[in-house]
VEXGU-681506 format. One line per field, with one value per residue (C-alpha): residue number from 1; residue in three letters; x negated, y negated, z. Coordinates in steps of 0.02 Angstrom, whole numbers, plus 50000, padded with zeros to 5 digits. Each point is the difference from the previous one (the first is absolute). Layout:
<pts>
nr = [NUM, ...]
rest = [ALA, ...]
c1 = [X, ...]
c2 = [Y, ...]
c3 = [Z, ...]
</pts>
This chain:
<pts>
nr = [1, 2, 3, 4, 5, 6, 7, 8, 9, 10, 11, 12, 13, 14, 15, 16, 17, 18, 19, 20, 21, 22, 23, 24, 25, 26, 27, 28, 29, 30, 31, 32, 33, 34, 35, 36, 37, 38, 39, 40, 41, 42, 43, 44, 45, 46, 47, 48, 49, 50, 51, 52, 53, 54, 55, 56, 57, 58, 59, 60, 61, 62, 63, 64, 65, 66, 67, 68, 69, 70, 71, 72, 73, 74, 75, 76, 77, 78, 79, 80, 81, 82, 83, 84, 85, 86, 87, 88, 89, 90, 91, 92, 93, 94, 95, 96, 97, 98, 99, 100, 101, 102, 103, 104, 105, 106, 107, 108, 109, 110, 111, 112, 113, 114, 115, 116, 117, 118, 119, 120, 121, 122, 123, 124, 125, 126, 127, 128, 129, 130, 131, 132, 133, 134, 135, 136, 137, 138, 139, 140, 141, 142, 143, 144, 145, 146, 147, 148, 149, 150, 151, 152, 153, 154, 155, 156, 157, 158, 159, 160, 161, 162, 163, 164, 165, 166, 167, 168, 169, 170, 171, 172, 173, 174, 175, 176, 177, 178, 179, 180, 181, 182, 183, 184, 185, 186, 187, 188, 189, 190, 191]
rest = [MET, TYR, GLN, ARG, VAL, LEU, GLY, ASP, PRO, ALA, PHE, TYR, ARG, LEU, LEU, LEU, ARG, PHE, ASP, GLU, ASP, LEU, ALA, ALA, CYS, GLU, ARG, PRO, GLN, GLY, CYS, TRP, LEU, CYS, GLY, LYS, LYS, LEU, GLU, VAL, SER, ASP, PHE, PRO, ARG, LYS, PRO, ARG, GLY, LEU, ALA, LEU, ASN, LEU, GLY, ASP, ARG, PHE, ALA, GLU, ARG, LEU, SER, PHE, CYS, CYS, ALA, ASP, ARG, SER, CYS, ARG, LYS, ARG, ARG, THR, PRO, PRO, SER, LEU, ARG, PHE, LEU, GLY, ARG, LYS, VAL, TYR, LEU, GLY, ALA, THR, VAL, VAL, LEU, ILE, SER, ALA, MET, ARG, CYS, GLY, ALA, SER, PRO, PRO, ARG, MET, ARG, TYR, LEU, ASN, GLU, LEU, VAL, GLY, VAL, SER, ARG, HIS, THR, VAL, SER, ARG, TRP, ARG, ARG, TRP, TRP, THR, GLN, VAL, LEU, PRO, GLY, SER, ARG, PHE, PHE, CYS, GLY, ALA, ALA, GLY, THR, LEU, MET, PRO, PRO, VAL, ASN, LEU, ALA, LYS, LEU, PRO, THR, SER, LEU, LEU, GLU, ARG, PHE, ALA, GLY, SER, THR, GLU, GLU, ARG, LEU, ILE, LEU, LEU, LEU, ARG, TRP, LEU, SER, PRO, VAL, THR, CYS, GLY, SER, ARG, ALA, GLY, HIS, ALA, ALA]
c1 = [50378, 49819, 50053, 50050, 49822, 49913, 50093, 49994, 49880, 50015, 49932, 49849, 49962, 50000, 49870, 49896, 50007, 49958, 49841, 49946, 50013, 49897, 49865, 50000, 49955, 49864, 49909, 49926, 49921, 49870, 49909, 50000, 49816, 49914, 50130, 49989, 50149, 50128, 50056, 50168, 49991, 50164, 50021, 50151, 50095, 50138, 50117, 50125, 50169, 50073, 50133, 49988, 49885, 49924, 49862, 49816, 49966, 50102, 49882, 49840, 49910, 49946, 49812, 49831, 49819, 49849, 49941, 49816, 49960, 49872, 50135, 50168, 50087, 50190, 50113, 50187, 50127, 50141, 50157, 50178, 50031, 49858, 49976, 49814, 49958, 50167, 50072, 50178, 50047, 49998, 50183, 50038, 49877, 50082, 50183, 49989, 49907, 50135, 50136, 49916, 50014, 50183, 50068, 50123, 49934, 50113, 49936, 49822, 50031, 50067, 49857, 49882, 50082, 50003, 49805, 49940, 49907, 49986, 50046, 49810, 49951, 50134, 49923, 49827, 50063, 50080, 49837, 49916, 50133, 49996, 49818, 49876, 50075, 50017, 49817, 49932, 49899, 50135, 50152, 49921, 49967, 50155, 50127, 49974, 50076, 50167, 50118, 50067, 49869, 50045, 50060, 49858, 50113, 50119, 49880, 50032, 50171, 49955, 49883, 50140, 50116, 49872, 50034, 50151, 50103, 50073, 49937, 49888, 49931, 49961, 49913, 49897, 49949, 49951, 49891, 49925, 49966, 49909, 49910, 49835, 49992, 50021, 49827, 49894, 49818, 50011, 50095, 49853, 49890, 50109, 49934]
c2 = [51365, 50047, 50033, 49818, 49939, 50120, 49929, 49809, 49906, 49845, 50107, 50053, 49822, 49948, 50124, 49941, 49819, 50070, 50086, 49840, 49905, 50130, 49996, 49801, 50015, 50125, 49925, 49852, 50115, 50049, 50162, 50108, 50045, 49844, 49868, 49930, 49948, 50124, 50016, 50083, 50169, 50076, 50169, 50093, 50131, 50111, 49990, 50138, 49997, 49856, 50002, 49819, 49915, 49858, 49952, 50029, 49879, 50114, 50146, 49912, 50024, 49829, 50012, 49903, 50035, 49906, 49867, 50041, 50122, 50090, 50036, 50020, 50074, 50010, 49919, 50071, 49911, 50084, 50043, 50018, 50086, 50133, 50118, 50025, 50119, 50081, 49993, 49966, 49837, 49970, 49960, 50168, 50103, 49919, 50008, 50179, 50068, 49917, 50082, 50161, 50002, 50001, 49994, 50135, 50106, 49918, 49823, 50057, 50069, 49839, 49906, 50115, 49968, 49805, 49994, 50160, 50071, 50188, 50096, 50043, 49815, 49953, 50149, 49925, 49825, 50078, 50076, 49831, 49924, 50130, 50052, 49888, 49824, 50037, 50055, 49851, 49865, 49868, 50091, 50040, 49816, 49924, 50125, 49928, 49846, 50081, 50034, 50124, 50107, 50075, 50189, 50065, 50147, 49869, 49891, 49889, 49995, 49959, 49856, 49925, 49999, 49899, 49849, 49892, 49938, 50064, 50150, 49886, 49897, 50156, 50080, 49843, 49980, 50192, 49971, 49845, 50101, 50140, 49888, 50018, 50184, 49932, 49917, 50141, 49990, 49833, 50060, 50092, 49847, 49885, 49926]
c3 = [50627, 49965, 49816, 49984, 50053, 49877, 49858, 50044, 49884, 50113, 50138, 49899, 49944, 50173, 50045, 49857, 50077, 50162, 49926, 49917, 50162, 50075, 49864, 50013, 50189, 49961, 49859, 50106, 50114, 49865, 49984, 50148, 49986, 49943, 50025, 49825, 49894, 49938, 49815, 49953, 49950, 50001, 49931, 49928, 50089, 49932, 50148, 50001, 50078, 49917, 49861, 49964, 49889, 50088, 49879, 50006, 50146, 50110, 49960, 50040, 50167, 50048, 50043, 49996, 49978, 50056, 49876, 50038, 49855, 50121, 50127, 49913, 50154, 49985, 50120, 49979, 50097, 50100, 49900, 50030, 49828, 49999, 50149, 49983, 49855, 49990, 49821, 50061, 50059, 50185, 50019, 49912, 50121, 50147, 49945, 49925, 50153, 50114, 49903, 50004, 50189, 49990, 49824, 49934, 49857, 49869, 50053, 49990, 49825, 49958, 50064, 49916, 49833, 50041, 50024, 49922, 50153, 50018, 50170, 50003, 50003, 50132, 50115, 49971, 50053, 50160, 50042, 49975, 50115, 50137, 50008, 49900, 50047, 50187, 50005, 49922, 50093, 49931, 50061, 50181, 50019, 49919, 50069, 50175, 49939, 49968, 50150, 50044, 49920, 49832, 49977, 49898, 49937, 49929, 49908, 49906, 50053, 50181, 49937, 49892, 50158, 50099, 49888, 49996, 49856, 49844, 49918, 49874, 50148, 50104, 49853, 49962, 50189, 49989, 49849, 50078, 50152, 49899, 49875, 50092, 49932, 49819, 49989, 49942, 50044, 50074, 50148, 50067, 49992, 50085, 50163]
</pts>
């Protein structure tokens, strides 16, 4: 089931459209420091975990910077494609980590071959899900909106279970829910 999502180009194009919509909402807000106009300042990423070639636009992290040359503060909108600074795509991090909670060794080998992720990297992701994310300010505030409370030992699977719909719909809802953690330095400046 998860393998189908990981190999679906239409799913990734949809994530790009969502990111473009989020960026379109962010730009009119202006610079977070001085309030002046924002200029497009997208930057290239080399997303891992995708066996598909979706073009250069998909690999760009949508971002802005202040038009005032004396300010130039960056404003990076939330993303459903990129999970913060992680080099693997957010969908890959979620689904492979969820599979790690209950996947058989042969299935994990298949998924590792599909997206090229090492066992060590998956272990790091598991630590992020079970130790780093639950201790974050974002999670402490946002987790209260989910009932019943999520099982921290079974993250991200227990989060995916909180959302309704098909696998793709639940993944999109989870990525949207997590999007505040994808904003980089701006997240700490939000009022």
